[in-house]
N, CA, C and O of each residue as an XYZ file, in Angstrom:
580
protein
N       0.841     -1.172      0.000
C       0.000      0.000      0.000
C       0.892      1.243      0.000
O       1.964      1.252      0.606
N       0.445      2.264     -0.670
C       1.219      3.495     -0.849
C       0.645      4.643     -0.013
O      -0.514      4.622      0.400
N       1.490      5.631      0.217
C       1.080      6.831      0.953
C      -0.114      7.487      0.264
O      -1.025      7.979      0.930
N      -0.111      7.494     -1.058
C      -1.214      8.120     -1.803
C      -2.562      7.466     -1.515
O      -3.609      8.082     -1.717
N      -2.539      6.216     -1.041
C      -3.783      5.507     -0.736
C      -4.426      5.953      0.575
O      -5.626      5.759      0.771
N      -3.644      6.544      1.468
C      -4.181      6.868      2.799
C      -4.037      8.333      3.190
O      -4.522      8.728      4.250
N      -3.391      9.142      2.372
C      -3.151     10.538      2.758
C      -4.431     11.343      2.830
O      -5.437     10.998      2.210
N      -4.379     12.407      3.584
C      -5.473     13.369      3.632
C      -5.121     14.487      2.662
O      -4.088     15.140      2.808
N      -5.975     14.704      1.677
C      -5.682     15.743      0.691
C      -6.198     17.111      1.121
O      -6.022     18.096      0.404
N      -6.828     17.176      2.275
C      -7.291     18.447      2.822
C      -6.119     19.100      3.556
O      -5.889     18.842      4.737
N      -5.391     19.943      2.841
C      -4.181     20.551      3.384
C      -4.377     22.051      3.525
O      -4.815     22.729      2.596
N      -4.047     22.548      4.691
C      -4.080     23.986      4.943
C      -2.658     24.502      4.801
O      -1.718     23.915      5.337
N      -2.506     25.602      4.077
C      -1.200     26.252      3.993
C      -1.324     27.662      4.545
O      -2.384     28.286      4.499
N      -0.216     28.137      5.063
C      -0.169     29.492      5.603
C       1.211     30.056      5.291
O       2.213     29.346      5.377
N       1.258     31.329      4.931
C       2.526     31.970      4.601
C       3.387     32.126      5.844
O       2.878     32.305      6.951
N       4.683     32.056      5.649
C       5.642     32.142      6.748
C       5.506     33.448      7.536
O       5.874     33.497      8.710
N       4.990     34.491      6.917
C       4.838     35.787      7.587
C       3.503     35.940      8.314
O       3.248     36.983      8.915
N       2.660     34.928      8.267
C       1.346     35.002      8.915
C       1.483     34.900     10.429
O       2.507     34.465     10.955
N       0.431     35.311     11.106
C       0.410     35.159     12.568
C      -0.068     33.755     12.918
O      -0.678     33.060     12.105
N       0.222     33.367     14.131
C      -0.243     32.069     14.610
C      -1.773     32.051     14.666
O      -2.390     31.008     14.453
N      -2.378     33.193     14.950
C      -3.845     33.286     14.974
C      -4.428     32.955     13.604
O      -5.436     32.256     13.508
N      -3.796     33.454     12.550
C      -4.275     33.161     11.198
C      -4.156     31.662     10.902
O      -5.068     31.064     10.332
N      -3.043     31.067     11.287
C      -2.848     29.630     11.066
C      -3.906     28.823     11.813
O      -4.504     27.903     11.254
N      -4.131     29.170     13.070
C      -5.125     28.454     13.878
C      -6.519     28.620     13.273
O      -7.286     27.660     13.211
N      -6.846     29.821     12.832
C      -8.144     30.061     12.203
C      -8.358     29.189     10.982
O      -9.435     28.622     10.797
N      -7.335     29.081     10.150
C      -7.444     28.242      8.949
C      -7.562     26.763      9.314
O      -8.323     26.021      8.693
N      -6.803     26.343     10.325
C      -6.874     24.950     10.768
C      -8.275     24.625     11.282
O      -8.833     23.574     10.965
N      -8.838     25.531     12.076
C     -10.184     25.318     12.613
C     -11.228     25.286     11.500
O     -12.120     24.438     11.501
N     -11.110     26.215     10.550
C     -12.062     26.262      9.433
C     -12.058     24.963      8.629
O     -13.105     24.505      8.170
N     -10.877     24.377      8.463
C     -10.748     23.153      7.663
C     -10.858     21.882      8.504
O     -10.844     20.773      7.970
N     -10.967     22.052      9.827
C     -11.052     20.914     10.750
C      -9.871     19.957     10.579
O     -10.038     18.745     10.445
N      -8.653     20.555     10.590
C      -7.417     19.771     10.495
C      -6.504     20.143     11.651
O      -6.686     21.180     12.289
N      -5.527     19.300     11.915
C      -4.641     19.503     13.056
C      -3.303     20.114     12.732
O      -2.424     20.183     13.591
N      -3.131     20.569     11.476
C      -1.848     21.162     11.110
C      -2.008     22.072      9.908
O      -2.996     22.009      9.175
N      -1.004     22.922      9.728
C      -0.939     23.778      8.547
C       0.495     23.775      8.046
O       1.438     23.906      8.828
N       0.651     23.626      6.746
C       1.975     23.669      6.134
C       2.358     25.131      5.962
O       1.596     25.926      5.413
N       3.548     25.473      6.440
C       4.045     26.845      6.358
C       4.859     26.974      5.075
O       5.811     26.227      4.849
N       4.471     27.934      4.240
C       5.143     28.112      2.952
C       5.877     29.444      2.897
O       5.500     30.415      3.555
N       6.923     29.461      2.103
C       7.696     30.678      1.850
C       7.786     30.813      0.339
O       8.429     29.996     -0.320
N       7.153     31.832     -0.212
C       7.043     31.995     -1.669
C       6.448     30.755     -2.328
O       6.861     30.360     -3.418
N       5.475     30.146     -1.654
C       4.782     28.990     -2.198
C       5.445     27.651     -1.937
O       4.826     26.607     -2.141
N       6.695     27.662     -1.488
C       7.404     26.406     -1.234
C       7.235     25.989      0.224
O       7.423     26.811      1.121
N       6.884     24.733      0.478
C       6.714     24.271      1.860
C       8.050     24.226      2.594
O       9.054     23.765      2.051
N       8.049     24.716      3.849
C       9.299     24.736      4.597
C       9.172     24.313      6.046
O      10.167     23.970      6.684
N       7.952     24.334      6.574
C       7.736     23.972      7.981
C       6.283     23.543      8.133
O       5.496     23.601      7.188
N       5.949     23.116      9.336
C       4.572     22.738      9.646
C       4.253     23.238     11.046
O       5.095     23.174     11.942
N       3.050     23.730     11.229
C       2.594     24.119     12.558
C       1.445     23.181     12.918
O       0.490     23.022     12.157
N       1.557     22.569     14.085
C       0.573     21.584     14.533
C      -0.144     22.097     15.778
O       0.243     23.104     16.370
N      -1.189     21.384     16.154
C      -1.903     21.736     17.386
C      -0.940     21.772     18.566
O      -1.025     22.654     19.421
N      -0.037     20.822     18.606
C       0.949     20.770     19.695
C       1.857     21.999     19.674
O       2.176     22.554     20.725
N       2.274     22.425     18.479
C       3.103     23.627     18.363
C       2.371     24.845     18.915
O       2.969     25.695     19.574
N       1.076     24.921     18.639
C       0.272     26.044     19.136
C       0.237     26.020     20.661
O       0.415     27.053     21.306
N       0.009     24.846     21.233
C      -0.012     24.727     22.697
C       1.333     25.111     23.305
O       1.385     25.816     24.313
N       2.413     24.651     22.696
C       3.754     24.990     23.187
C       3.996     26.497     23.111
O       4.560     27.083     24.034
N       3.575     27.116     22.026
C       3.771     28.559     21.861
C       3.016     29.339     22.929
O       3.533     30.321     23.461
N       1.804     28.912     23.243
C       1.024     29.627     24.259
C       1.573     29.382     25.660
O       1.409     30.216     26.551
N       2.216     28.252     25.851
C       2.825     27.952     27.151
C       4.068     28.813     27.391
O       4.367     29.178     28.528
N       4.785     29.132     26.318
C       6.043     29.876     26.441
C       5.866     31.385     26.589
O       6.791     32.071     27.026
N       4.705     31.908     26.236
C       4.532     33.362     26.246
C       3.096     33.735     26.599
O       2.170     32.936     26.456
N       2.939     34.964     27.060
C       1.602     35.482     27.341
C       1.064     36.300     26.172
O      -0.040     36.839     26.249
N       1.830     36.395     25.100
C       1.405     37.165     23.934
C       0.165     36.521     23.305
O       0.010     35.301     23.347
N      -0.707     37.333     22.728
C      -1.849     36.758     22.007
C      -1.360     36.070     20.726
O      -0.300     36.407     20.199
N      -2.130     35.121     20.241
C      -1.743     34.403     19.025
C      -1.520     35.341     17.848
O      -0.702     35.066     16.970
N      -2.244     36.441     17.835
C      -2.100     37.397     16.734
C      -0.747     38.103     16.745
O      -0.342     38.680     15.735
N      -0.046     38.064     17.878
C       1.266     38.712     17.980
C       2.424     37.737     17.771
O       3.586     38.144     17.779
N       2.116     36.472     17.586
C       3.163     35.458     17.414
C       3.265     35.094     15.936
O       2.283     34.675     15.323
N       4.467     35.256     15.366
C       4.689     34.843     13.983
C       4.640     33.327     13.903
O       5.169     32.633     14.772
N       4.004     32.818     12.860
C       3.891     31.373     12.706
C       5.277     30.722     12.643
O       5.444     29.583     13.080
N       6.264     31.431     12.106
C       7.611     30.854     12.002
C       8.209     30.573     13.375
O       9.044     29.678     13.508
N       7.796     31.327     14.408
C       8.303     31.089     15.770
C       7.749     29.811     16.374
O       8.395     29.186     17.216
N       6.573     29.425     15.953
C       5.915     28.254     16.540
C       6.066     26.993     15.696
O       5.930     25.883     16.212
N       6.346     27.152     14.409
C       6.349     26.013     13.487
C       7.520     25.065     13.715
O       8.583     25.456     14.195
N       7.291     23.824     13.359
C       8.332     22.794     13.418
C       9.060     22.752     12.081
O       8.442     22.608     11.026
N      10.365     22.877     12.141
C      11.190     22.838     10.938
C      12.474     22.089     11.283
O      12.870     22.083     12.449
N      13.128     21.469     10.332
C      12.747     21.412      8.921
C      11.554     20.484      8.700
O      11.260     19.596      9.500
N      10.900     20.726      7.604
C       9.730     19.946      7.231
C      10.156     18.538      6.817
O      11.092     18.371      6.035
N       9.477     17.545      7.336
C       9.750     16.159      6.954
C       8.713     15.772      5.902
O       7.509     15.799      6.157
N       9.201     15.413      4.724
C       8.303     15.131      3.600
C       8.477     13.696      3.111
O       9.435     13.002      3.451
N       7.521     13.291      2.309
C       7.552     11.969      1.683
C       6.805     12.071      0.362
O       5.920     12.913      0.210
N       7.153     11.228     -0.583
C       6.469     11.202     -1.871
C       5.216     10.350     -1.822
O       5.115      9.455     -0.983
N       4.263     10.607     -2.700
C       3.006      9.862     -2.694
C       3.170      8.384     -3.047
O       2.328      7.568     -2.674
N       4.236      8.030     -3.757
C       4.420      6.630     -4.155
C       5.193      5.812     -3.122
O       5.392      4.612     -3.309
N       5.628      6.448     -2.039
C       6.348      5.719     -0.990
C       5.406      4.743     -0.293
O       4.196      4.964     -0.234
N       5.968      3.675      0.228
C       5.154      2.690      0.944
C       4.753      3.241      2.309
O       5.423      4.117      2.855
N       3.664      2.724      2.848
C       3.249      3.177      4.177
C       4.233      2.685      5.233
O       4.366      3.298      6.292
N       4.914      1.593      4.953
C       5.958      1.109      5.867
C       7.093      2.139      5.950
O       7.613      2.424      7.028
N       7.462      2.688      4.790
C       8.505      3.720      4.771
C       8.031      4.966      5.519
O       8.807      5.594      6.239
N       6.764      5.320      5.349
C       6.211      6.483      6.053
C       6.302      6.285      7.560
O       6.705      7.195      8.284
N       5.930      5.106      8.031
C       5.997      4.818      9.472
C       7.436      4.902      9.970
O       7.699      5.456     11.037
N       8.357      4.353      9.196
C       9.773      4.397      9.580
C      10.274      5.844      9.631
O      10.995      6.225     10.553
N       9.890      6.640      8.637
C      10.316      8.040      8.595
C       9.771      8.829      9.785
O      10.474      9.662     10.357
N       8.524      8.567     10.152
C       7.945      9.235     11.320
C       8.719      8.872     12.577
O       9.047      9.735     13.391
N       9.002      7.598     12.724
C       9.724      7.131     13.911
C      11.142      7.721     13.952
O      11.580      8.205     14.996
N      11.850      7.682     12.831
C      13.228      8.175     12.781
C      13.322      9.673     13.026
O      14.310     10.152     13.583
N      12.292     10.420     12.611
C      12.303     11.877     12.758
C      11.490     12.361     13.949
O      11.403     13.564     14.197
N      10.894     11.425     14.688
C      10.087     11.743     15.864
C       9.003     12.769     15.544
O       8.856     13.778     16.232
N       8.247     12.484     14.479
C       7.130     13.343     14.072
C       5.871     12.496     13.948
O       5.940     11.273     13.828
N       4.727     13.158     13.979
C       3.445     12.468     13.861
C       2.767     12.730     12.522
O       1.717     12.159     12.227
N       3.376     13.600     11.714
C       2.818     13.921     10.400
C       3.947     14.059      9.394
O       5.022     14.571      9.707
N       3.686     13.593      8.184
C       4.585     13.811      7.055
C       3.808     14.588      6.006
O       2.650     14.282      5.721
N       4.452     15.586      5.439
C       3.827     16.330      4.353
C       4.157     15.585      3.060
O       5.320     15.308      2.768
N       3.134     15.272      2.306
C       3.307     14.520      1.067
C       3.488     15.520     -0.071
O       2.625     16.360     -0.328
N       4.636     15.406     -0.746
C       4.957     16.349     -1.815
C       5.244     15.609     -3.111
O       5.772     14.497     -3.123
N       4.878     16.265     -4.191
C       5.223     15.807     -5.531
C       6.031     16.947     -6.127
O       5.466     17.928     -6.612
N       7.352     16.821     -6.093
C       8.223     17.946     -6.423
C       8.154     18.934     -5.278
O       8.483     18.591     -4.143
N       7.724     20.175     -5.564
C       7.517     21.136     -4.472
C       6.035     21.345     -4.181
O       5.670     22.148     -3.322
N       5.184     20.617     -4.901
C       3.742     20.738     -4.697
C       3.287     19.861     -3.535
O       3.561     18.661     -3.502
N       2.597     20.471     -2.592
C       2.028     19.724     -1.471
C       0.752     19.048     -1.958
O      -0.167     19.709     -2.440
N       0.704     17.715     -1.828
C      -0.475     16.977     -2.284
C      -1.277     16.380     -1.136
O      -2.381     15.876     -1.340
N      -0.723     16.438      0.071
C      -1.453     15.904      1.207
C      -0.605     15.818      2.452
O       0.553     16.235      2.475
N      -1.207     15.271      3.481
C      -0.531     15.027      4.754
C      -0.908     13.617      5.177
O      -2.059     13.204      5.034
N       0.061     12.885      5.696
C      -0.220     11.566      6.250
C       0.219     11.590      7.707
O       1.312     12.052      8.033
N      -0.645     11.089      8.573
C      -0.383     11.149     10.011
C      -0.314      9.751     10.614
O      -0.669      8.761      9.975
N       0.147      9.695     11.846
C       0.160      8.411     12.544
C      -1.269      7.873     12.657
O      -1.483      6.662     12.606
N      -2.225      8.754     12.808
C      -3.631      8.336     12.864
C      -4.033      7.640     11.566
O      -4.732      6.627     11.596
N      -3.594      8.182     10.425
C      -3.887      7.550      9.135
C      -3.271      6.157      9.061
O      -3.904      5.213      8.588
N      -2.028      6.037      9.533
C      -1.348      4.738      9.508
C      -2.062      3.725     10.394
O      -2.257      2.573     10.006
N      -2.448      4.164     11.584
C      -3.136      3.265     12.519
C      -4.496      2.850     11.964
O      -4.869      1.679     12.041
N      -5.232      3.802     11.408
C      -6.544      3.482     10.832
C      -6.392      2.485      9.692
O      -7.195      1.562      9.558
N      -5.362      2.668      8.871
C      -5.113      1.741      7.774
C      -4.762      0.359      8.307
O      -5.285     -0.645      7.823
N      -3.888      0.302      9.291
C      -3.486     -0.976      9.877
C      -4.697     -1.679     10.492
O      -4.891     -2.881     10.312
N      -5.496     -0.917     11.211
C      -6.698     -1.477     11.830
C      -7.648     -2.009     10.764
O      -8.240     -3.075     10.930
N      -7.792     -1.269      9.676
C      -8.648     -1.709      8.573
C      -8.150     -2.994      7.943
O      -8.944     -3.876      7.616
N      -6.839     -3.108      7.769
C      -6.251     -4.321      7.202
C      -6.488     -5.498      8.135
O      -6.887     -6.577      7.697
N      -6.238     -5.285      9.426
C      -6.426     -6.368     10.398
C      -7.893     -6.807     10.440
O      -8.182     -8.000     10.536
N      -8.807     -5.854     10.368
C     -10.238     -6.175     10.387
C     -10.617     -6.974      9.137
O     -11.375     -7.940      9.219
N     -10.088     -6.569      7.988
C     -10.370     -7.297      6.751
C      -9.817     -8.720      6.822
O     -10.469     -9.667      6.382
N      -8.615     -8.865      7.376
C      -8.033    -10.204      7.531
C      -8.888    -11.064      8.462
O      -9.110    -12.245      8.193
N      -9.364    -10.473      9.550
C     -10.197    -11.206     10.499
C     -11.500    -11.650      9.838
O     -11.926    -12.794      9.998
N     -12.130    -10.739      9.095
C     -13.387    -11.082      8.417
C     -13.165    -12.196      7.394
O     -13.989    -13.100      7.254
N     -12.047    -12.117      6.687
C     -11.731    -13.152      5.707
C     -11.540    -14.498      6.405
O     -12.058    -15.516      5.946
N     -10.804    -14.504      7.505
C     -10.573    -15.740      8.261
C     -11.890    -16.299      8.802
O     -12.114    -17.509      8.770
N     -12.759    -15.415      9.298
C     -14.064    -15.859      9.804
C     -14.896    -16.488      8.688
O     -15.517    -17.533      8.883
N     -14.907    -15.854      7.528
C     -15.676    -16.375      6.396
C     -15.110    -17.716      5.940
O     -15.855    -18.643      5.622
N     -13.789    -17.805      5.912
C     -13.145    -19.059      5.518
C     -13.485    -20.169      6.516
O     -13.769    -21.297      6.113
N     -13.460    -19.861      7.794
C     -13.796    -20.838      8.828
C     -15.245    -21.296      8.677
O     -15.540    -22.489      8.748
N     -16.143    -20.338      8.468
C     -17.559    -20.686      8.282
C     -17.738    -21.617      7.100
O     -18.481    -22.596      7.176
N     -17.060    -21.311      6.010
C     -17.180    -22.136      4.818
C     -16.650    -23.541      5.085
O     -17.274    -24.528      4.695
N     -15.501    -23.632      5.748
C     -14.882    -24.932      6.020
C     -15.674    -25.776      7.010
O     -15.580    -27.003      6.989
N     -16.441    -25.141      7.865
C     -17.188    -25.891      8.884
C     -18.641    -26.141      8.496
O     -19.406    -26.711      9.275
N     -19.015    -25.722      7.314
C     -20.386    -25.986      6.856
C     -20.583    -27.484      6.665
O     -19.664    -28.199      6.267
N     -21.779    -27.943      6.951
C     -22.103    -29.371      6.827
C     -21.937    -29.868      5.396
O     -21.446    -30.975      5.177
N     -22.340    -29.063      4.429
C     -22.311    -29.539      3.051
C     -20.908    -29.588      2.454
O     -20.720    -30.142      1.371
N     -19.925    -29.020      3.142
C     -18.552    -29.032      2.646
C     -17.812    -30.260      3.156
O     -16.904    -30.764      2.496
N     -18.197    -30.733      4.319
C     -17.480    -31.861      4.928
C     -17.682    -33.126      4.203
O     -17.141    -34.158      4.599
């Protein structure tokens, strides 16, 4: 299975010069947990819900007074859409991140998160279980014996 099969294509971007309030507003409007920070259209960092919490813990300034670049996580950890989900999981673990920005060249095409990986794994395990149950039912039917 590939990253392109499980990524979320609902991506919020925010310019590097924006305020943290603007980033949070866009994240809330799109109901997502992160925003890709761009500089002249090129992705360079990511701001997550956790980054927002950390920023508010460090200062009493309002979100509108905090530049998104101060709160964002950089460098951005990216992956291509054709990469395997196993590679995505390894990259997250090696970089200690919970989200990878999926890029095709410099174009952001989505975000894949640990939640996406877990949901996919759970779905695979459930499908395997259902298949095993169906196979067992078939094998134990009276007319098959």
